[in-house]
C-alpha positions as CSV (number, residue, x, y, z in Angstrom):
1,X,-16.9,0.0,-4.2
2,X,-20.1,-1.6,-2.8
3,X,-20.4,-4.4,-0.3
4,X,-23.5,-5.7,-2.2
5,X,-21.3,-6.6,-5.2
6,X,-19.3,-9.1,-3.1
7,X,-22.0,-11.8,-3.6
8,X,-21.6,-12.8,-7.3
9,X,-22.0,-16.6,-7.4
10,X,-21.8,-16.7,-11.2
11,X,-18.2,-15.6,-11.1
12,X,-15.4,-18.1,-10.4
13,X,-13.5,-15.4,-8.4
14,X,-16.3,-15.5,-5.9
15,X,-16.0,-19.2,-5.3
16,X,-12.2,-19.1,-5.2
17,X,-12.5,-16.4,-2.6
18,X,-14.8,-18.5,-0.5
19,X,-12.6,-21.6,-0.7
20,X,-9.4,-19.6,0.1
21,X,-11.0,-18.0,3.1
22,X,-12.3,-21.3,4.4
23,X,-8.9,-22.9,3.9
24,X,-7.1,-20.2,5.8
25,X,-9.6,-20.6,8.6
26,X,-8.9,-24.4,8.7
27,X,-5.2,-23.9,8.5
28,X,-5.2,-21.3,11.4
29,X,-7.3,-23.7,13.5
30,X,-4.8,-26.5,12.8
31,X,-1.8,-24.3,13.7
32,X,-3.4,-23.3,17.0
33,X,-5.0,-26.5,18.2
34,X,-2.3,-29.1,17.5
35,X,1.1,-29.5,18.9
36,X,3.2,-29.2,15.8
37,X,6.9,-28.9,15.2
38,X,7.8,-25.2,15.1
39,X,8.8,-25.2,11.4
40,X,5.5,-27.0,10.5
41,X,3.5,-24.4,12.4
42,X,5.3,-21.6,10.6
43,X,4.7,-23.2,7.2
44,X,1.0,-23.6,8.0
45,X,0.7,-20.1,9.4
46,X,2.3,-18.7,6.2
47,X,-0.1,-20.6,4.0
48,X,-3.0,-19.4,6.1
49,X,-1.9,-15.7,5.9
50,X,-1.3,-16.0,2.1
51,X,-4.7,-17.6,1.6
52,X,-6.3,-14.8,3.6
53,X,-4.5,-12.1,1.6
54,X,-5.4,-13.6,-1.7
55,X,-9.0,-14.0,-0.6
56,X,-9.2,-10.4,0.5
57,X,-7.8,-9.2,-2.8
58,X,-10.4,-11.2,-4.6
59,X,-13.1,-9.8,-2.4
60,X,-11.9,-6.2,-3.1
61,X,-11.8,-7.0,-6.8
62,X,-15.4,-8.3,-6.7
63,X,-16.6,-5.2,-4.8
64,X,-15.0,-2.9,-7.3
65,X,-16.4,-4.3,-10.5
66,X,-20.0,-4.2,-11.6
67,X,-22.1,-7.4,-11.5
68,X,-22.6,-9.3,-14.7
69,X,-26.3,-8.6,-14.8
70,X,-25.8,-4.8,-14.5
71,X,-23.3,-4.8,-17.4
72,X,-25.5,-6.8,-19.8
73,X,-28.8,-5.2,-18.7
74,X,-30.5,-8.6,-18.0
75,X,-32.4,-7.6,-14.9
């Protein structure tokens, strides 16, 4: 597992990871900065945590697999 493999803009999993992590950041900011009903705050917090977990799993998957260029030999 290499951290350098995380940046793979040619893979859709990379962009999904970026979007999910940004969305979880925005959701956490909304839950903390606005006065919401308790159940609404819980729903937003759950979505933020789920987005963060899915984004983390995608990041770990990207770091585990070899980049496309290394597999095809097009360097």
